[in-house]
C-alpha positions in Angstrom: 63.1 180.5 -121.3 61.8 179.2 -124.5 60.8 180.7 -127.8 57.7 179.5 -129.9 56.2 180.4 -133.3 54.1 183.8 -132.1 56.2 184.5 -128.5 58.2 183.9 -126.1 57.0 181.9 -123.1 58.9 182.8 -120.0 59.6 180.3 -117.8 61.0 180.4 -113.9 61.0 177.7 -111.1 59.1 177.7 -108.1 58.8 175.3 -105.2 56.2 175.6 -103.7 52.1 177.1 -104.2 49.8 177.7 -101.1 46.2 178.8 -101.5 44.1 180.2 -98.7 46.5 182.3 -97.4 45.5 184.8 -94.8 49.1 186.0 -93.0 51.0 187.3 -96.5 48.7 190.5 -97.5 45.3 191.2 -97.3 42.4 188.6 -97.1 42.5 185.2 -98.8 45.2 185.1 -101.2 47.8 182.4 -103.0 50.7 182.4 -102.5 54.0 181.1 -104.8 57.3 180.0 -103.7 60.5 181.1 -106.5 63.6 179.2 -106.0 67.4 181.2 -105.1 68.2 183.8 -102.7 71.2 185.8 -102.6 71.1 185.4 -98.3 71.6 182.3 -96.7 70.1 183.3 -93.3 71.1 180.2 -90.1 66.5 181.0 -89.2 65.3 180.5 -92.8 61.8 178.1 -92.4 62.7 177.2 -96.5 65.9 176.1 -97.3 64.4 174.0 -100.7 64.2 177.2 -101.6 67.6 179.3 -101.6 69.0 177.6 -104.0 68.3 178.9 -108.0 68.8 175.6 -109.3 66.0 172.9 -107.9 68.4 170.3 -106.1 67.3 166.7 -104.7 65.7 166.5 -101.2 66.3 162.5 -99.4 63.2 161.7 -97.6 64.8 159.0 -95.9 61.7 157.1 -94.6 60.6 157.0 -98.0 63.8 155.4 -98.8 64.4 151.1 -99.2 67.8 151.3 -100.2 68.0 150.1 -103.2 70.8 152.1 -104.0 69.6 152.9 -107.7 69.9 156.5 -107.1 74.1 156.4 -106.3 74.4 154.4 -109.9 72.3 156.4 -111.8 74.0 159.3 -110.9 77.1 161.2 -113.5 79.2 162.5 -111.5 79.2 159.9 -108.4 78.4 162.4 -106.1 75.9 160.0 -103.5 77.2 158.0 -101.3 75.8 155.8 -99.0 76.6 155.7 -94.9 74.1 153.3 -93.5 70.6 154.0 -93.8 71.4 157.9 -94.9 72.2 159.8 -98.3 74.4 162.1 -98.3 74.6 164.0 -101.8 78.1 166.9 -102.1 75.7 169.9 -102.7 78.3 171.6 -104.4 79.3 169.5 -107.4 75.7 168.6 -107.8 74.7 171.9 -108.5 76.3 171.8 -111.5 74.4 168.8 -113.2 71.9 169.1 -115.1 71.3 165.5 -115.2 69.5 164.9 -112.6 67.7 161.3 -113.5 69.0 159.7 -109.8 65.6 161.3 -109.1 63.9 160.0 -111.7 65.3 156.3 -111.1 64.1 156.0 -107.1 61.2 153.9 -106.9 59.5 154.7 -103.8 59.8 158.8 -104.0 62.4 159.4 -101.4 64.6 161.3 -103.9 62.6 164.4 -104.6 63.9 168.3 -106.9 63.6 171.2 -104.4 61.4 172.5 -107.7 59.8 172.8 -110.9 59.8 174.9 -113.4 56.6 176.6 -114.1 55.8 178.3 -117.8 54.7 181.6 -117.2 51.3 180.6 -118.9 50.4 177.4 -117.0 51.2 179.7 -113.4 49.0 182.2 -114.2 45.8 180.1 -115.6 46.7 178.4 -111.7 46.4 182.1 -109.9 42.8 182.5 -112.4 41.9 178.8 -111.0 42.0 180.2 -107.3 40.7 184.2 -107.6 37.3 182.7 -107.1 38.3 181.6 -103.7 39.7 184.7 -102.3 37.1 187.4 -101.9 37.4 190.9 -102.6 40.7 191.9 -101.0 42.4 189.3 -101.3 45.0 188.5 -104.7 48.7 187.1 -104.9 52.0 186.8 -103.4 55.2 185.9 -104.7 57.7 184.7 -102.0 60.7 182.8 -101.8 63.6 183.0 -102.1 63.5 185.7 -103.8 61.4 186.4 -105.8 62.9 189.1 -107.7 65.8 187.0 -108.5 64.5 186.3 -110.8 62.6 189.3 -112.4 61.9 188.3 -116.0 58.9 185.5 -114.9 58.1 188.0 -110.8 57.8 190.3 -113.7 55.3 188.5 -116.0 53.6 186.7 -113.5 53.2 190.4 -111.6 52.7 192.7 -115.2 49.9 190.3 -115.7 48.0 189.6 -112.6 47.9 193.1 -112.3 46.6 194.4 -115.9 43.8 192.0 -114.5 43.1 193.8 -111.5 44.4 191.2 -109.2 46.1 192.3 -106.3 49.7 192.0 -105.7 52.1 191.7 -103.2 56.0 190.8 -102.5 58.1 189.3 -99.7 61.7 190.5 -100.1 65.0 190.2 -98.3 66.0 193.4 -100.2 69.7 192.3 -101.5 68.7 192.9 -105.0 69.4 195.1 -107.6 67.4 198.3 -107.3 67.0 197.8 -111.2 64.9 194.7 -110.0 62.4 196.9 -107.9 61.8 199.5 -110.6 61.1 197.0 -113.2 58.0 195.9 -111.2 57.0 198.9 -108.8 54.4 200.1 -111.4 52.5 196.6 -110.7 52.6 195.7 -107.2 50.3 196.8 -104.5 52.2 195.4 -101.4 55.6 195.7 -100.6 56.8 193.2 -97.1 60.4 194.0 -97.0 62.7 192.4 -94.2 65.2 194.5 -92.0 67.6 191.1 -90.1 69.7 193.5 -88.3 71.4 196.6 -89.0 75.0 195.6 -87.8 76.4 195.2 -91.5 79.3 192.9 -89.5 76.5 190.8 -87.3 74.4 191.3 -90.5 76.5 189.5 -92.5 77.9 186.6 -89.8 73.7 185.6 -89.7 72.8 185.5 -93.9 76.2 185.5 -95.3 76.1 189.4 -96.4 76.2 192.4 -95.4 73.4 194.8 -95.1 74.8 198.0 -97.2 72.4 197.0 -100.4 69.2 196.7 -98.5 69.6 199.4 -96.4 69.9 201.6 -100.0 66.8 200.0 -101.3 64.4 200.4 -97.9 65.3 204.0 -98.1 64.6 204.3 -102.1 61.2 202.6 -101.9 60.1 204.3 -99.0 60.5 207.7 -100.9 59.8 206.4 -104.0 57.0 203.7 -103.5 53.1 204.7 -103.9 51.6 201.5 -102.3 51.9 200.1 -98.8 55.6 199.1 -98.2 55.1 197.3 -94.2 58.5 196.4 -93.4 59.2 193.0 -91.0 61.7 192.2 -88.5 62.5 188.7 -88.0 63.1 188.5 -84.3 66.4 185.7 -83.7 67.1 186.1 -79.4 70.5 186.9 -79.1 70.7 187.7 -82.3 68.8 191.3 -83.5 66.3 191.5 -79.6 69.5 193.6 -78.4 67.8 197.2 -77.4 70.6 198.5 -79.8 70.1 197.6 -82.7 65.9 197.4 -82.2 66.8 201.5 -81.8 68.5 201.5 -84.7 65.5 200.1 -86.6 62.9 202.7 -84.8 65.3 205.5 -85.6 65.7 204.2 -90.0 61.5 204.2 -90.0 61.0 207.6 -88.3 63.7 209.0 -91.1 62.2 207.0 -93.9 59.0 208.3 -92.3 57.3 205.6 -91.5 55.7 204.8 -88.0 54.9 200.4 -87.5 56.8 197.7 -88.4 55.3 193.9 -87.9 57.6 191.4 -86.0 58.3 187.5 -86.9 59.3 185.7 -84.0 62.1 182.8 -84.9 60.5 179.6 -85.1 61.6 176.5 -85.6 59.0 174.8 -87.6 61.2 174.4 -91.0 63.8 172.4 -89.3 63.2 168.8 -90.7 63.2 170.7 -94.2 67.5 170.8 -93.6 67.9 166.9 -92.6 67.0 166.3 -96.3 69.0 168.6 -97.8 71.9 167.6 -95.7 72.5 170.6 -94.5 72.4 171.3 -90.6 70.1 173.3 -89.2 71.6 176.3 -86.9 68.9 178.0 -85.9 68.1 175.0 -83.2 71.0 177.1 -81.4 68.5 180.1 -80.4 65.3 179.6 -78.5 61.8 180.7 -80.0 61.1 184.4 -78.1 58.2 183.9 -75.3 55.3 185.8 -75.0 57.2 188.7 -72.2 60.0 188.6 -74.5 57.5 189.5 -77.8 55.6 192.2 -75.6 59.0 194.1 -73.8 59.9 194.5 -78.0 56.3 195.6 -79.3 56.6 198.4 -75.9 60.3 199.6 -77.0 58.6 200.4 -80.2 55.3 201.7 -79.1 56.6 204.0 -76.8 58.5 205.4 -79.4 55.6 205.6 -82.1 55.9 202.8 -83.3 52.5 200.8 -84.6 54.1 197.3 -83.8 52.0 193.9 -84.7 53.5 190.3 -83.7 53.4 187.3 -85.9 49.3 187.0 -86.3 48.7 191.1 -85.2 49.4 191.4 -89.4 48.9 195.1 -90.2 45.6 194.4 -92.9 
């Protein structure tokens, strides 16, 4: 956050803006991806957004092995092994310099996010408004968008005040006070339910689900907008009949009758390489059409409307 003479300018960190989206809320929308997440899901398709601080990403196809980044690195955390660079992420996260990126001659090193003022982002939102149609708007996603709560509140509040439809996609693993600050400015919430067994949830995401379930219950009771629960379907992790029945039981307890299934995909696999990370999601198969229909049938037979992937509830 920076201070000017007449006001406080709120600055956030984002890693992407995507226009003309039709899968993350009603109508045509602008998606804003905020850095930082409280989970570390092994199947995450946006690993560049997990760190709150932007990290260097190495695109080996652009690298000419000039080693300027190695020589520039003040903490000596960048090393070369053959044609690949290895960056110590723990040491790199504490570095505020990041001049290794600026000296790169070929854009082989890029940061996984950048700072933007709320004023600048709001101007981009207003620019896109003409392309949305009558039902469109913005969706804050990530990462976990409410981790940057001051920035998210500013963007959602100003957008809502301008009669722009607002939505968020959340993992739910944040203090409920963060939800309370933005609820007045939200029309839709997409809320992920990844696993109902706390230990297995922690195995897959590095955190248990206790806070997530409690927040889901409170939102189902208190949020007057559209709340849509989502189940990222990961074969051999959370697609068991036992877990699906627990999802159904929860939905009925909180008075909800729909679920949006998000089938596992491996489209973000290449991103792990540029972050020097192993993609553990490759160990799990993509659910086929037969698997998905079986899951849908279980929900349908219990009175839960089930949308799969692009069969969105809007």
